N, C-alpha and C positions, 0 to 999 in steps of 0.2 A: 275783737278778741282774737288771740292766737289759737288756731285750731290744733287738733291732735296731731295731724300729719305735719303741720308746720313746726311743732315742738320737736317731733322726732327728727325732722330734717335738720333743724338747727343743732340738735345734739350730734348728729352724724357729721355735719360740716365741722363742728368743733373737734371731733376725733381726728380729722385729717389736719386741720389747721393748727391745733395746739398739741396734738399727740395723745397717746393713751398711757395709762399707768404701766410701769414696768411689768407688774404681774400679768396684766392683760396682754401686753406685747409678747411676753414669753409663752403665754398660754396659746395665743393665736398661731405661733410658729408650730407648736405641737399639733394643733388641729389641722393645719395645712398638710403636715406630714401624714397624719392619720388618713386624711382624704386621699392623698396621693397613693399611699399604700393600698387602700381599699380599691382605688381605680386600677392600679397595676395588677392586683390580685384578680379582679374581675376580668380584666383583659386576658389573663392567662387561663381563665376557666375553660373546661373542656368544651362547653357549648359556645365559647367565644373564640376558640383557637382558629387561626386562619386555615382555610382549605389547602390541603397539601398540593393539589394540582394547580388551582387558579391563584392561590395566594390571597384570595378575597376573604372577608370576615366570615365567621362561623354563623351558627343558627340561633344564638341566644338573643336576649332583648337588646343588649348593647350593640352587637353586630347588626341587628335590624336597623337600629337608629343610625349607625355609621353608614350603612348602605343608602339610607334615605338622604342623609345630608350630602353624600357624594353625588347623588342624582340632582340635588338642588344646585350644587356648585356655588360660585361666588368668590369674593375677594379673599385672598389668603392672609388673614389677620392674626389667627391664633392657632395653637397646637392642640390636636386631639391626642390625649394621653394614650400611650401604647403604640398606636399606629403611626403617629407623627404626621398625619394629614394636616395640611394647612388650610384652614377653613375661615369663613366669616365668623366673627366673635360669637354671635348668637348660636351658630351651628356647633362650634367647638364647646360652648357651654352646655348644649343639649347632650352631646356625646359624653362629656366628662361628668356631668351631673347624673346621667344614667349609670355610668360606671361606678360612681361614688356610692349609689344606693343599691346597686344590683345584688350585692351579697348580703344585704341587711346586717352590715358590720359597722355602720356609721353611728356617731355619737348621739346621745339622747338628752334632752333637757327635761328636768322634773320640776314641778309637777305637770307641766303642759303636755308632756309625752310627745314631743316632736323632735325631729332630727335636723337641726339648723345648719350644720356644716355642709351637708351634702348638696343643697342648692346654692348656698351663699359662696362657698369657696370656689367652685367651678365658674360661677358667674364673675367673681372678682378676678380670678386668674385670666380668663379669656379677655375681659374688658381691659385689664391692666396691660396685657401683652399687646393688644391692638392699639392702645393709647401710648405705649412706651412709658408707662408710669413707673415710678420708683418702687423698690421693695418696701420702703417705709410707708408709702401711701397705700400699698396693697395691704399691709398689716393693719393699718388703721381702718381701711375699708371693710376688711373681714370682721374686725371687732365690732364696728358699727352695724354692719349687716346682720350678724348673728344676734347682737343685742336687740335690734328692732324686731327680728323674727321671734326671738324668745319673749319679748314684751307683748307682742300680739298674741302669742300662745298663752301667756300668763293672764292676759285680760279675759281670755275665754274660760279660765279655770275658776269656778266659783266654789268656795269651800262648802257651802250648803249642798251643792250638787255632787261633791266628792268626785268630780270627773271633768274632763274637757268637754265643753258643750259641742265642739266640733265632732269629737269621737262619738258622742251620744247619737248624733245624726248621721253617722256613717261617712263623715267627711275626713279627708286626710289633711290634718292641720299643717303637716310639714310642707306639702306642696302649695297650700293656700297662703299661709303666712310666709313661707319661704320665698314665694315670688316677690313679695314686697321687700323682704330683707335682701334678696338678690339684686333688686332694682336699686336700692340704696347703695349697696357695695359697688355695683357697676357704675353708678352715677358718680360716686366719689372718685374712683380711679380715672374716670373720664373728664374730671374737672368741673362738674356741675357745682354751682353754689347752692346755698340752702334753699332758695326759691326753686331752682331747677330740680333739686332732690325731692322736694315736695311734689312737683309735677310728675317726676318719674315714679314715685310711690303711688300717686293718684292714678296714673295710667296702669301701673302693674296690678292694682286692686281689681281691675276689670279683666285680668288675664289669668289669675290663679284658680286652680280647681284640683279635684282629686277625690275619688271614691274608694272606699276600703273593702269593697266586696271581694276583691281578689285575695285578701287575707283569709277569707272564709272558704271559698270554693275554687281557687286557682285562677290562672291567667297571669301573663307576664307584664301586663301594663303597669302595675305598681312600680316595677323597677325603673320605669321611665318618668315617674312623677317628679323626682328631683331634677332630672334633666330638663323637663319641660318648664319647671319653675325657674331654673337658671337661664334657659333660653328666653323666657318671657321677661325676666328681670333685665337682662342685657338689652333686649329689644325695647323695653320701656325706657331705659336710660338713653338709648339712641334717639328714640322718638321725642323725648323731652328736649334733648339737645337740638333737635331740628325744629322745635317750636310747638309740638303738640302739648296740650295742657291737661291737667287733671283737676277734679273738683276740690276746693279747699276743705270741704267737710266730708271727704271721701270715707273717713272712718266712722265718725259719730253721726252722720247725717241721716235724715229720714229714710233715704234709699241708699244708705252707705254700707260699708263693709260689714259691720257688726249686725245691723238690721237684716241684711240679706242672708248672712250665713247662720247666725245664731239668735235670730229673733230679737235683737236689740239688747240682750242680756250680756253685759260685759263690765269688767272692773276697771274704771278709768285710772284709779290709783296704781294698780298693778302695771298698767301700761306706761304711766308717765312719772310716777314718783321716784326720786333719787336717781334720775338719769345721769350717768357719768360718775356717780358716787357708789351706788350699789349695782354691781354687774351680774346680771342673770347669766351672762356668758360663762362665768366661773362656776356656775351650778350645772353646767352641761357635762355629762359623764361619759366616759369611754366604755365601749362594749368589750368584754373579754371573749365572748363567744359569738360566732357569726350566725345568729338566729334572732327572731323577733324578741325584743327586750322583755316581753311578758313571760317568756319561757325561762329566763335566766335564774330566778330564785329556785325553780324546780330542778334545774341543772345543778345548782349549788348544793341542794339537798342530796341529790343522787350521788354527786361526787363525794360528799362528806360520808355517806353511808358506805360507799365503795372503799373509801380510805379506812373505815373502821373494820374492814374485812368482810363485808357482805359478799356472798357468793351468788351471782345472778342465777345460777343453775337451780337454786333452791327457792326461787320466788314463785309464789302462787298468785298473788294479787297485789296491786299497787294502787294506793289512793293519793292523788295529788290535790291538795287544797290550796286554792289561790283566791285572789280578790274577785269578787263576783263580776265586776265590769269586764274582766279580761277573758271570761269564759267564752264569750262570743267569738273571740279572736283565736284562742289556742285550743278550744275544746269543742267547738260547734262548727259544722255538723259533726256529730260523733263519728259516724262512719268514715267521713273524710279525714278526720284527724288520726284515727288509729291505723288507717292505711292511706297515707298521702299519695297523691298522684305522681308527684315529681320530687326530686331532691330539694328544689326550692320551696315547694309547698310544705315539705317536712320541717322547714325552718319555723313555720307558724303552727306547729303541732306540739302541744304539751306532752301527749303520750310518747311521740317519737323522740323528742329531744331528751326526755327523762330516760327512755330506754337506751338511747345512745350513750348517755353519761353513765348509766349503771353498768353498761358493758365495756366502758372505757374509751375515751377519745384522746385526741392529740392536742398540741398547742397549750393553751392555758386551761384546758379541760375538755373543750370541744373545739375542733379546728375546721378549716375549710375542707380538708380532705375527708372529713366525716360526713359531708353532704354532697359528695361527687356522685354517688349512686345510692339507691335505696337498698339497705342491707337486710336480707331475709331474717337474720337473728334479731335485729332491732325491731323489725315489723312484728315478729312473733311476740316479743316482749311488750311492744306498744299496745297490742290487743288486750293485755292484762291490766292496763293503766286506766283508771277511772278518775275523772276530774270533777271536783266539787267546789262549792263556794266555802271559803274559810272566813270566819268572822273577824279574826285578828288581821288577816291580810287585807280584808276589805276596809277595815278601819285605817290602816296605814296607807292605802292606795289613795292618790298616785304620788304622794311625797316620797314613797319608797316602794319597791316591788318586793313583796314578801310571799312566802309559801311554807307549807308543811308537807312532808312526804312520809307516808306510812306504808310499810312493806310487810305483808304477811307471808311467812315462809311455810314450807311444806310441813315442818314440825309443829305448826300452830303458833309459833312465836311471832311477835310484831316488833319491827324496828321502826323508829321514828326520828326525824330530824326536822328542825324548823329554822328558817332564817327570816329576820325582820327587814333586812336590807340586802339586796343582791350584790354580789361582787361587782366592783366597779361603780356601785351606787354611792349616795352621799355619805354613808357610814363606812364604806369599804372601798375608797377610790383606788384605781390602779396606780401602782408606783411608776416612777419614771422608767425603771428597769423593765417593768411589765409592758409599758407603752412601747418602749424600744423593741422588745422582743416581738410584739405584735407587728410593728412596722416592718422589721427585717423579714419576718416570715411572709408577710403579705407582698412586699416589694420583691422579695427573693423568688416569688413564683414566676416573675417575668424578667427580672434583671440578674446579672451576675453579681456576686458579693461585692466586688470593687465598685460596681455601678451603684449599688445600694448605699454604700458608705459615701460615695460622691454626692448622692442626693441628700443625705443627711447633712453633709458639710455645706452644700449649697443653700439649704434651708436656713442654716445658721448665718449665712452671709446675705440673706435677703435684703437687709437695708443697704447693701452696696448698690452702686449706680446701675449695674447690669444684672441685678439680682433676679428680677422676674424672668428675663429672657434666658438666663442660665438655668434656672429651675425648669423652665418649659423644655429646654433641649434635653435635659437629663431624664425626662419621663418617657422618652421614645425607646421602644424595645428594638434592639438590633435585629435585623432580618438575617 
């Protein structure tokens, strides 16, 4: 019998050998640009800025990773976005994957609630540059890697549980499933056949990990989860090419992936049915705001009330109703969420993000500049925000992120706004113009306007023979 990983590998090989549908091809180019924009924006963050005297990287998560890989050294195979360091492909994938996820601005697949592009695109880019692969192969590899990642996430979502089983156990599905998706993508651009891809995925399944406790109480390690998944994926593909093998029943086996992570409860139909016909890739939504996706419907509600003329000065109390499963991420511990420790921690706070939106933010409603530092006025308002479980939002979760916001004013009146699907979600996808605005704003934090436009043009020319190398060169920030 053909095993689950062998079926996924055959699908992935077909994406490279026979191509992908035009809709998928165009979608992937947009996702590559979104990742590059997020990486460049993260490289330009204040905690990532190069030291003025030494020229070395700053003190954030991505700079820490860059310092580490510089210590490791190795063959100059692929480009680190921003710095331009030439590194071994696994090391470049580690840096770029960390940058891609560092700002929590990367795309999300529903209902699995994972971020597939952040581990898969950096792995595919690094491996493609190292192998001299064509842009067309890169596009097919990203499509296949994201689809495999999403299918693994979908298999862990059981309707009766109304949640990802990974999430219930405190596991970061993005870094766990993303490692296998990254291995498939890296293996494709490296020239592995279906058998080799199955081995790469089988090897990668022993490498993926990630815990979500940092979402609750702080710590910068989560920013590196996608980087490590990309690193592990590229490493698994290299090891498979050199002859290391993985178990054929690595997914469904007695001691396999699903048993080890989620106690053997998984949906095989969601994993395998309609491969190549029904694309979960196309259900992956872009983020309009640089914060944890669970905070977005509350931000939408706050922006809507502000647009209706709400004066924040008159607010006495705010009640944010969200899906019960997300409370542990954006509302608990309460003392940590009303007064986050760092600007990054604030991205995972329902009270702080609602307060920021009520007081007015930039970009598409909230922007990266709104999380550069903790604002005293926002902290004061966040202390008045109480988060509760909302029945309707819980019913809709996780196929959409919903919320209701009730604001009691000093005169005793109450204003209310509800959204059933957050902006950027399945019911309200970002337009091409909004996606372009996001990319230009992100990339523009590190590059000059003409360089940003050159990067957009290069993405459109990816299928050209020199497409991958050209794209990599344009991600380097001038010194």
